[in-house]
C-alpha positions in Angstrom: 0.0 0.3 -0.4 3.0 2.3 0.8 4.5 1.4 -2.7 1.4 2.3 -4.3 0.9 5.8 -2.3 4.7 6.6 -3.1 4.1 5.9 -6.8 0.2 7.7 -7.0 2.3 11.1 -5.3 5.1 10.9 -7.9 2.4 10.7 -10.9 0.9 13.1 -9.2 4.2 15.6 -8.6 5.5 15.2 -12.4 2.0 15.9 -13.7 2.2 19.1 -11.7 5.3 20.0 -12.9 4.7 19.0 -16.5 1.6 21.3 -16.2 3.7 24.5 -14.8 6.2 23.5 -17.5 3.4 23.8 -20.1 2.1 26.9 -18.6 5.6 28.8 -18.2 6.6 29.3 -21.7 9.3 31.9 -22.8 10.5 31.7 -25.9 14.4 30.7 -25.9 14.6 30.9 -22.4 15.4 34.5 -22.2 13.3 38.0 -21.7 14.9 40.5 -23.6 14.4 43.9 -23.5 15.5 46.4 -26.4 16.0 50.0 -25.8 16.0 51.4 -29.3 16.7 55.0 -28.7 19.2 58.3 -29.2 22.5 57.8 -27.6 24.4 60.7 -28.7 21.6 63.0 -30.9 19.4 65.6 -29.4 17.0 63.5 -27.2 19.9 61.6 -26.3 19.5 63.8 -22.6 15.7 63.3 -22.0 15.9 59.7 -23.4 18.9 58.0 -24.1 21.1 56.4 -21.5 18.6 57.7 -19.3 15.8 55.3 -21.1 18.4 52.4 -21.0 18.7 52.8 -17.2 15.4 53.2 -16.4 15.2 49.9 -18.3 17.5 47.9 -16.3 16.1 49.6 -12.8 13.2 47.6 -13.4 14.8 44.8 -14.6 16.6 45.1 -10.9 14.0 45.8 -9.3 11.7 42.6 -10.6 14.6 40.3 -9.6 16.5 40.2 -12.8 14.5 36.6 -13.8 10.3 36.0 -14.6 8.7 32.2 -14.9 12.3 31.3 -13.2 13.8 32.8 -17.0 17.0 35.7 -17.0 15.7 38.7 -18.3 18.4 40.9 -20.5 18.5 44.3 -21.7 20.4 45.3 -24.7 20.5 48.9 -26.2 20.9 50.7 -29.7 20.8 53.6 -31.2 19.1 55.0 -34.2 20.4 58.1 -34.1 17.3 59.8 -35.1 17.4 58.1 -38.5 13.5 55.8 -39.5 15.7 53.4 -41.5 18.7 52.8 -38.9 15.9 52.0 -36.6 14.0 50.1 -38.9 17.4 48.1 -39.6 18.2 47.6 -35.7 14.6 46.5 -35.1 14.3 43.6 -38.1 17.8 42.3 -36.5 16.6 42.3 -32.8 13.1 40.4 -33.7 14.7 38.1 -36.1 18.3 37.3 -34.6 18.5 38.6 -31.0 15.1 36.7 -30.2 13.9 40.5 -28.6 10.5 40.1 -27.2 10.2 44.1 -26.6 11.8 47.5 -28.0 10.8 50.6 -25.9 11.6 54.1 -26.0 12.4 54.9 -29.4 12.2 58.9 -29.3 10.9 60.7 -32.5 7.6 59.7 -34.3 9.4 58.8 -37.8 11.7 56.7 -36.5 8.9 54.9 -34.3 6.3 54.7 -36.7 9.5 52.9 -38.7 9.8 50.4 -36.2 6.4 49.8 -35.5 5.8 48.2 -39.3 8.7 46.0 -38.3 7.1 45.3 -34.9 3.6 44.5 -37.2 5.7 42.0 -39.5 7.5 40.5 -37.8 4.5 40.0 -34.4 6.7 41.7 -31.8 6.3 43.7 -28.8 6.9 47.3 -29.1 6.6 49.9 -26.5 6.9 53.8 -27.7 7.4 56.6 -25.0 8.8 59.7 -26.7 7.0 60.0 -29.9 3.6 61.9 -29.9 2.2 61.1 -33.3 -1.9 60.0 -32.7 -1.3 57.9 -35.4 0.3 55.3 -32.9 -3.3 54.7 -31.6 -5.3 56.0 -34.7 -5.3 54.7 -38.4 -1.8 52.7 -38.0 -3.0 51.1 -34.1 -1.6 47.3 -34.1 -2.3 44.7 -31.7 1.9 45.0 -31.1 2.6 48.4 -30.6 1.0 50.5 -27.4 1.8 54.7 -26.2 2.7 54.8 -22.6 3.5 58.6 -21.5 1.8 61.0 -24.5 0.2 62.3 -27.5 0.5 65.1 -29.3 -3.6 65.7 -28.3 -2.8 65.2 -24.4 -0.2 67.6 -24.3 -1.6 70.1 -26.4 -5.4 69.7 -25.0 -3.6 69.7 -21.7 -2.2 73.2 -21.8 -4.1 75.2 -24.5 -7.4 74.4 -22.2 -6.3 75.0 -18.7 -4.6 78.2 -19.8 -7.5 79.7 -21.7 -9.7 79.0 -18.5 -6.9 81.0 -17.0 -7.4 83.8 -18.9 -5.0 82.9 -21.8 -7.3 83.3 -24.2 -5.3 85.2 -27.2 -2.9 82.9 -28.7 0.1 83.4 -31.6 2.0 80.4 -32.5 5.6 79.7 -33.1 5.6 76.3 -34.5 8.9 73.9 -35.8 7.5 73.7 -39.4 7.5 69.6 -39.5 4.6 67.3 -39.2 4.9 67.0 -34.7 5.0 71.1 -35.0 1.9 71.3 -37.3 0.2 68.6 -35.3 0.6 70.7 -32.0 -0.1 73.7 -33.1 -3.6 72.2 -35.0 -4.5 70.4 -31.5 -3.9 73.5 -29.3 -5.9 75.4 -32.2 -8.9 73.6 -31.7 -9.4 73.6 -28.0 -8.4 77.5 -27.9 -11.0 78.2 -30.1 -13.7 75.4 -28.8 -12.9 77.5 -25.3 -14.2 80.9 -26.9 -10.1 81.6 -27.6 -8.5 83.4 -30.6 -5.5 82.7 -32.7 -3.9 86.0 -33.9 -0.9 84.0 -35.5 1.3 81.5 -36.6 5.2 81.4 -37.8 7.0 78.4 -38.3 10.7 78.7 -38.3 12.0 75.2 -39.8 14.0 72.5 -37.7 16.8 73.5 -35.8 16.7 77.1 -37.2 19.9 78.8 -35.4 18.7 82.7 -35.3 15.3 82.8 -33.9 15.1 86.5 -33.1 12.8 87.2 -36.1 9.9 84.7 -34.9 10.2 86.0 -31.6 9.6 89.7 -32.4 6.6 88.8 -35.0 5.0 86.9 -31.5 5.7 89.6 -29.4 4.5 91.9 -31.9 1.7 90.0 -31.8 0.4 91.4 -28.5 -1.2 87.7 -27.6 -1.2 86.7 -23.8 -0.1 83.3 -24.6 3.0 82.6 -26.9 2.3 78.9 -28.0 5.8 77.1 -28.2 4.4 74.3 -30.9 8.0 72.3 -31.2 10.9 70.0 -29.4 14.5 70.5 -29.0 16.2 72.4 -30.0 13.6 75.3 -31.2 11.7 75.3 -28.0 14.3 75.7 -25.8 16.1 78.6 -27.7 12.7 80.0 -28.1 12.6 80.4 -24.5 15.9 81.8 -23.7 15.5 84.4 -27.1 12.0 85.5 -25.2 13.7 86.0 -22.2 16.6 87.8 -23.7 14.1 90.3 -25.4 11.7 91.0 -23.0 8.7 88.6 -23.4 8.0 87.8 -20.2 8.6 91.0 -18.4 6.4 92.9 -21.0 3.3 91.0 -19.4 2.8 88.0 -22.5 3.5 84.4 -21.4 4.6 81.3 -22.9 3.2 77.8 -23.4 5.2 75.2 -24.4 3.1 72.7 -25.9 6.1 70.2 -25.3 8.8 70.6 -23.0 10.5 68.2 -20.6 12.6 69.0 -17.5 15.7 68.3 -18.7 14.9 71.4 -21.2 14.0 73.6 -18.3 17.5 72.5 -15.9 19.8 73.6 -19.6 17.7 77.0 -19.6 17.9 77.8 -16.3 15.0 79.3 -14.0 16.2 82.8 -14.9 15.5 82.5 -19.0 12.2 80.0 -18.2 10.4 81.3 -15.3 6.9 81.5 -15.6 6.6 79.4 -18.9 3.8 77.1 -19.3 3.7 73.3 -19.9 1.9 70.1 -19.5 4.0 66.7 -18.5 2.7 63.3 -17.4 5.6 63.1 -14.9 7.5 65.5 -12.3 9.9 64.0 -9.7 8.5 66.2 -6.7 5.2 65.7 -7.1 5.0 62.8 -4.1 6.3 60.5 -2.2 6.5 57.8 -4.4 7.7 60.1 -7.3 10.5 61.1 -5.0 11.6 58.0 -4.0 12.0 56.7 -7.3 13.6 59.7 -8.9 16.0 59.8 -5.9 17.2 56.6 -6.6 17.9 57.4 -10.4 19.5 60.5 -9.5 21.9 58.1 -7.9 23.1 56.7 -11.1 22.1 59.9 -13.6 22.7 62.3 -11.6 20.1 64.3 -12.9 16.6 63.9 -12.5 14.4 62.1 -15.1 11.9 63.2 -17.7 8.4 61.7 -18.4 10.0 59.6 -21.1 12.5 58.0 -18.9 10.2 57.3 -15.7 7.4 55.7 -18.3 10.2 53.6 -19.4 10.6 52.0 -16.1 6.9 52.2 -15.7 6.0 50.2 -18.7 8.8 47.9 -18.1 7.2 46.9 -15.2 4.1 46.3 -16.1 4.6 44.2 -19.1 7.1 42.2 -16.4 4.6 41.4 -14.4 2.0 40.7 -17.2 4.9 37.7 -18.3 4.2 36.4 -14.8 0.8 36.5 -14.6 -0.3 35.1 -18.2 2.8 32.5 -17.8 4.5 33.0 -21.3 6.1 35.6 -23.4 3.4 35.3 -26.4 3.1 39.0 -27.6 -0.8 39.2 -28.0 -1.1 37.3 -24.6 0.6 39.7 -22.3 -0.4 42.5 -24.2 -3.8 41.1 -23.3 -2.9 40.7 -19.4 -1.2 44.5 -19.4 -5.3 45.7 -20.2 -6.9 43.9 -17.4 -5.4 45.9 -14.7 -5.4 49.3 -13.9 -1.8 50.8 -14.3 -1.2 52.7 -10.7 2.6 53.5 -9.9 4.7 56.2 -9.1 4.3 57.3 -12.9 0.9 56.7 -13.9 -2.2 58.4 -11.8 -5.8 56.7 -13.3 -3.9 54.8 -15.7 -5.4 51.8 -18.1 -4.2 50.5 -21.2 -7.1 51.1 -23.6 -8.4 48.7 -26.3 -6.4 51.0 -29.1 -3.0 50.2 -26.8 -2.9 53.6 -25.8 -2.3 53.7 -21.9 -4.4 57.1 -20.8 -3.6 58.6 -17.5 -3.6 62.1 -15.5 -1.3 65.1 -16.9 -0.9 67.8 -15.1 -0.6 71.4 -15.8 2.7 73.2 -14.7 4.4 76.7 -14.3 7.9 77.0 -14.0 8.6 78.6 -10.8 11.2 81.8 -10.2 15.0 81.7 -9.0 13.3 83.1 -5.5 10.9 80.1 -5.4 13.3 77.1 -5.9 14.4 75.8 -2.8 16.6 73.3 -4.1 18.1 71.7 -6.7 15.8 70.5 -9.7 12.5 71.9 -7.8 11.4 73.6 -10.8 7.9 73.4 -10.8 4.4 74.6 -9.4 1.3 72.4 -10.1 -1.1 74.4 -11.2 -4.1 71.9 -12.1 -4.6 68.1 -12.5 -6.3 67.0 -16.3 -7.7 64.2 -16.5 -6.6 61.3 -18.6 -9.7 61.5 -20.4 -9.9 65.0 -21.0 -6.5 64.8 -22.2 -6.1 62.1 -24.3 -10.4 62.2 -25.5 -11.9 59.4 -27.0 -9.9 56.4 -28.9 -10.2 57.1 -32.3 -12.8 55.7 -34.6 -9.7 55.0 -37.5 -8.1 52.6 -35.2 -9.2 48.8 -36.3 -9.0 48.2 -33.1 -12.0 49.5 -32.3 -15.3 47.6 -31.4 -17.3 49.4 -33.9 
């Protein structure tokens, strides 16, 4: 009888082990995450090594393993070129067996990588690209947008600023698709809320002398000068405006995209009074401070919303792999949509059916030098903007949306 029971227990144990092995499936016995970013160019400070560090922190905090398999992080530099980004992504998915690509600054490169992710049926989470097409007409079951889009930043800033009396606008718009998208979205919100758009100028990307554009904005007498673009123009426009006395003359500037590293570079003397919308601020509460100080110890600067978002999404991905018992892309993505995203980065977050991670944003104003009490103490939080208001409803053009 004892022998029979031992045999039964042995059979049961073997069955349980086999069941566990079947249910926990990791391709090639490694979960591999590729951080595809700009390591040396104009986007390298708000992304770059900081995004790599954030991804590695998420892996280390997770324990370095999931489902008993090691997690590794590899790095690629796409140099802000879509063809290079697509080539690296293809090699990673085909040869290096990368399970997830993250970061990927600038929308042109992000859309190129998205095409490869769709073709290879592998996951891609974008953090530092804002094109709404990611979750609109090009939405994909394999691509998620985690931190922001142009609509959220434009709506967040324009709507809240108009509510506070900033009802006349003049735009300085980067003359390429990203800048035009920001201006279009913000203009629609300004007029919808009873404001007026008095005009716009459109300097080319990386214009060395922005003086004439600032003078036109100043001469418009608009209460708000909207900066519709990214680096390097946005930071140079803010510096030039300070030199020309724009703030001292009673006008305000609203940056539709500005990051804390931009403010650090510009300095509070020039940036004070600037209005902007952000998904994350390191000094908002105890949770943001605890993580950001650990990040600072490694990078010697505070994280941008993009870098904090990398940590958040990698952690969410690894939890989904663990809970679903597999690294199968569609099963992991489905698991990620099941639970709310509530961590140090996201408040009231949820990954929607169009794979946009909707969460609250914050309208902030850059402090004066006198108001800043310690290093990186740069923002006053003026308002919380709900994710539903900022991001709006799903785009019907997305084929993932149930009709």
